[in-house]
N, C-alpha and C positions, 0 to 999 in steps of 0.2 A: 504494499500498500503506499502511496506517495505522501510525503508530508511537507507542508509549506516550509518548514525549517529548512529543508534540503533545497530549496528553490536557488537557482544559478543561472546567471546570464552567460550564453556560450556563443561564440563567435559562428557564424554560419559556416559549414564546412560539409564536405563530402562524406565523411564517415557518420554524421548524424542526420543526413539528408532523408533516410527512409522514414524517420520520424514525422519530419515535414511533409513528406509525400503520402503519408499515411493520413494526416489530417486534412490535407486537400482531397483526398479520395473520400473522406467522410463529410466532404461539403464545408469545412471550415476555410474561410477566405482572411487572409492577411490584411486586406483591404476592407476597412469598415464603411467606405462609401459606395463600394459596388462589389458584386460576387466575380471575384477572378478565379477561383478554385478550380474550374475546368481549364480554363485557358492556361492557368499555371502548371496544372497537372500534366497536360499534354505536352507543353515546352519542357518541362522537366524530364519526361519520360523519352523525349526525342536526345537530349543529350545533356546528361547532368551537371557535367562541369561547365558548360556553356550557360545553362539555365542560372546556376549560382554567379557567375559572372554578370550576366544581365541584370540580375534582380539587385545585387549588392555591390558591385565593382566597376560597372561601365560608365563612362563620362557623362551619359545622357540618361534621361527617363522619359517614359511615354505616359502623357496626360489622359485622362479620360476621355478627352475631345480628339485624342489622336496626335495633338502636338507634341513635338519632342522638345525638351529644355534641358539646360545644363543641371546635372546632378549636383545638390550641394553636398559639400563635406559631411560626413556622418558617422556616427558609430552604430552599427545595426547588431542586434543580439537576438538570439532565440532563448526563449525563457524553458528552463528544463527543471525537472525534479527527479531525473533517472529515465525520463522519457520526455518527448516533444510536448510542450504547453502551450506555445504561443510565441510572438515576436513582440520586440520592442525597439525603438530606434530614437537616436537624437540625432537631428540635422540642424545645421547653422550655416552662417556666414561669419568667417572669422572677424572678431573686432567689432561686431555689432550685434544687438538683439533683435535688429531689424530681419524680416524675412520677404521673399518675394512673393507677390500676390497668389503664385501657383501653390504656395505652402501654407497648409493651415496651422502649423503649430511647430514647434522645436521637437516635441516628443509625439510619437504614436505609439500606439499598443494594439494589440488583438490576442486574445486568449482563446483557446480552444472550447466549444461549447461544454463539453465534459469536466473541464477544469475551472470554469467559472462560479463565481459567488463563494470562492474558497480563500479569498486573500491573494492570490497569485498576481494581479494586476498591481495591487497595492504594492506589495512587495518587490517587484519588478521595477516600478517606479523609482522606489526609494532606493535600489540598487543602481540606477542609470543616474541619478542626480549626482553622484561624485564625479561621474564621467564628464557632465557638463560643467561642474565647477573646476575641473582640470584644463578645460578648453577656455576658462576665462570667465564663465557666466555666473553671476550672482543670483540669477532667476531664469526660468524657462517659461515660454508660452505654451500652453495646451488647450486643446478645444475639444468640445464634445457636443453632439446632438442635444438640443434642449430636451428631448424624450428619454435620454440616457443616463437614467439616475444612478445605474451602477457605476458608470464613469465618472460622474460627478462625485460619487463617494469616494472613489480611489484618489481622485484630485484633491479633494478636501482632507482627506487623510493624511495626504503628504503635504499639509500646510500651503494648498492652493487658495488664492485670493480671487474672487469673482472680478472680472473687469469688462463687463457688458456683454451683449448678445449682438449677432448680426446674421443677416441672410446669406446662406451658403451659396456660392455661385453655382455649384454643380447641380445633377438631376435632382429634381424635386423641390429645389428651393428651400430646403430645410433650415431651421434656425439654429444657429450653433451659439455655443457660450463660450466665451474666453476667460481663462484662468492663468494667473502667474504662479509658480511654484518656486519657492526659494530653493538654491542647491545646497545651502548650510543647514 
């Protein structure tokens, strides 16, 4: 049985890719704005190494509208407790808290459904904050859907301070909430 005390942040790698693949096959999507599970699973099964490179290391990313934009510097991790539990990442522009309009926040995370509501996201966020601090950030911006009470609780449990709501420019025009979380 897994234990929240054993949670770790793991750099994406080929050896642990089967856990990620299994999560995709079960319908989990690492993107909280759209379901990319099927598309990622197909790409992963075509060429595992290329998939890891494209998702975590390439110099550009493809936005939901199809545009390619430069990838921000980032620290990407898989959440693990002996098995794959989700992903979390910190993206940034060196020397500034500012982010381009295509980036909704500094930190993004997604936990597999069968591990939700057990503290995994709260602990993963707690573990990534020192990474942001090491990059010179005193605080990070995190956004979540207005209707996502679970994510709001994760952010607040890590000291998040509410900083307003805004209309998400993506599909559905959902309302997003913006928070600042201290890294210290």
